[in-house]
N, C-alpha and C positions, 0 to 999 in steps of 0.2 A: 650470376645465376642464370640459367638458361631460359631463354625465350618461351612462353606460354605458348602451349599450343592449344587451337579450337575449331571443330567443325563449323561451315558455316555452309551456305546456298552458293554456288558460281553466279547467283542473280544480283547476289550482297554487292558486288565486284560492278564499279561503274569508273572510266576516266581515271583509270590509279587510283582510284580510292574504295575501299569496304566501309558498309556503314550499317548499323543494324542496332535495333531497339531490344526491348520485351526482356527475355531470360535472358539472353547472351551480355545485353548490356548490365541489368542487374548481376551479372556472374562476375564480371571483367570488371564494374567500376564499384561495385557495393560490397559484393565478396572478396577479389583476393585484390581492391584497391588500388590498378593500374591506371598511370595517368599519362599525360603528353610524354612522351620521348621514350617510352618503355617501348620494347622490341617485343613481337607478336608473331606468331607463325598461326597463318589460318588457309585450314585444309577443305576444301571444297567437295562435291559428291562425283566428282571426275576422277579423284588421286592426285590432282595437283595441288602443293604447298604453295603458297602466297607470304612469304618474309612482308613484314611491315613494321613501321612505327606508329602507336598510338599519337595522331594528330589534332584532334578536340574530343574534347569530353562535356558534352552539354547535359540537359538538368534529363534528358530523357531516352539520347543517342549519342551513339561513338561513332568516331571516324578512324579509320587507318589509312595509312600512306603505304601502295604498295608499292616496294623498293626492290622486288624482284620475284620471278615465280617459276617452279620447274616442278618435274614430278617428284613426287614421296620416293626416299630411296627405299628399294627395297632391301628387306632384311631377308637371308634365309633362314630358315625355322623349319624344324620337323614337329615343332610343336600339333598333336591333332586340334580339328573344331570343333568343339564341346558344347551340345547343346541339352539345357536342361529341360527336361518332360516332365513339369509339376501339376500336379494334381492341386486345385484351387483349395488352398486353406482359410481358414476362418479369421474376418477381423484384417489387421493390417500387416498380415505376416508375410502376405507374399509382395509388398513393400521391400521389406528386408530383402527377400531373395530376388527380387530385381538390382534393388544396388548392390548389395555384397558379392552377388553373380557376376554385376558387371565388373567390377572391382577386381575378382578376381580371374576376369577374363574367358565368360563364356561367351558362346559366339552367337547365341541366340535359346529364346525361351519359347516352350509349345505348352500353353497351361490348358488343362480340361477340367473339365465337372467329373469326379471319381464317384464312385455308388458311394463313399463313407464320407464325402466333403458337405461338411456342414453347411456352407458357403455355397450359393446357388448363385447363376448368371442367368438373367431374363435373358431371350432375345435382343428386348430392348434397350437393356444397359450395354452391350456388346460395344460397338461404337464410344461413346464417352469411356467407358473401362479401359478400351484397349487406346484408345489416346492417352489417357491418365498414366498405364502404365511404359508407355513410351517417351513419355515426359520423364519419368522417374530414368529409365537407363540411358535418356540423352543427359539429364543432370549428373549423373556417377559417372558417366564417360567425360563430363567437362571434369569434374571434380578430381580423377585419377589419371588424367592426362594421354587416354585413350584417344586413337586415330579414328575409331569408326563405332557406331552405335550397334549395339546387339538388338535384336529384329523382336518384336515379342507378337505371337499368334495365339490364337484360341482354339481350341478343338470341342464340340460338344462332351463328349466321352471317351473312356478306355479304349473303345473300338475302334473310333477314329485318330488319338492320339497313340494308338499300335501301327497303324498305318506308314510306317516309316519309310524314308523316301528313297534310303541307302546309304545311310552310316556304317561305315564298317565293323563298327564295336558299337554291339547293342547290350544293354544292361536295366536290369530291374532291380531297386533295392527292395527286399523282401524279407521281412524280419521271421517267417516261415521258412525261409531255406537254410538245409543243415550240411549239405554237401558244400558247396560252393561258395567262395569269399570275394572279396570285391579286390584284396592282395593278391589272390590267384589270380582273379581275370587281365590283372595290370603285369604280372610276369610271363610276360612273353619278349619275344624277341626285338622286333622294330615297332615304334609306335604306330598305331593307326591313322588313317589322314582324320578321319572323324569318329567322335563319339556320342553315343548318346543316352541317358542316364534318366529313367525316369522313379518319378519318387512321389509316394501315396499322401494323401491326406493326414490329418492329425488321426484318424481311425485306421492308416495301413489301407492296404491293397485289400479287394476282396478278391475272393480266391480265384471268381470267373474274371476277374483283371490279370491276373497274374496267367492263366491258359489264354487271353487273348492277346498280351504280349509274348509269351513262351512260343503262340503259333505263329508269330511273327518274325521269329529269330531274337530274342532278346533274351538273354542268360539271366535268371535269376541266383542274385548273389546278395552275402550278408557282412554286416561290419562287424560279427561278431556276436557275444552278448549283450550285449549295450543297444537298447533302443533309445534313438536319438527323435528329437521332436522335428517334424518336418521340417522347420526355417534350417536346424543345424543339421541334417543329413546334406541340404543341397552346397553348403557353406562349406559341411568336412568333405564332401565327395568332389569337388571343385578343387579344394588346397590340395586331396589327395593326387589328382591326377594332374595339378598343374606341377607339383614335387616331382611326381615319376616320371612326366614326359612334356612338362611346359616348356613356355620360352624366357624364363627368365634364371 
């Protein structure tokens, strides 16, 4: 079995050893049940991979002896960076979107308050919610073996969310669209360098929001006659884009 990969910070490495506790310790020891002698690869924020062997497992921490270090091997990929621009859904649905979106290769998530969003995010909740959402993507990255962690950011409304920073292909999923399908929009010659897809909440987009996005270069598209749940839409779209242009 190939060595497991984990994201760490370079601060965890000192005098030829890497040591850590908390969630990463729990994942390595209690979830994966790795033990002394097992090979691991630790990738830091500088893009350096540290090859090592688990040396000690204590009650609340684990130590890895570093045997070699070097740059992460670059892989040539034409897959686009995919941003999911998601209106905040109610309940725990956002957890599923972040978790499965990370597994399916989303580069980052822009969450925003839709006009028809049942869930609301008060200013006082933003920091704690963002911290929690980022923990979800970090855990999902560890589970699926990604060497990076998708970023999660918050925008108060569709107006702010529509102010895109320059994705090459911009799409908004809208059940009211009759002329353009997602399939047609993906039927282009070469993959774009980046894609952003805006997805509405349970009640869909308000027509004013669709206009905001359209004015910023987002092409309204539909998935056909079926109306998907908001959490299903993000998973389906990521799977379709990965199948069309993905890195697998």
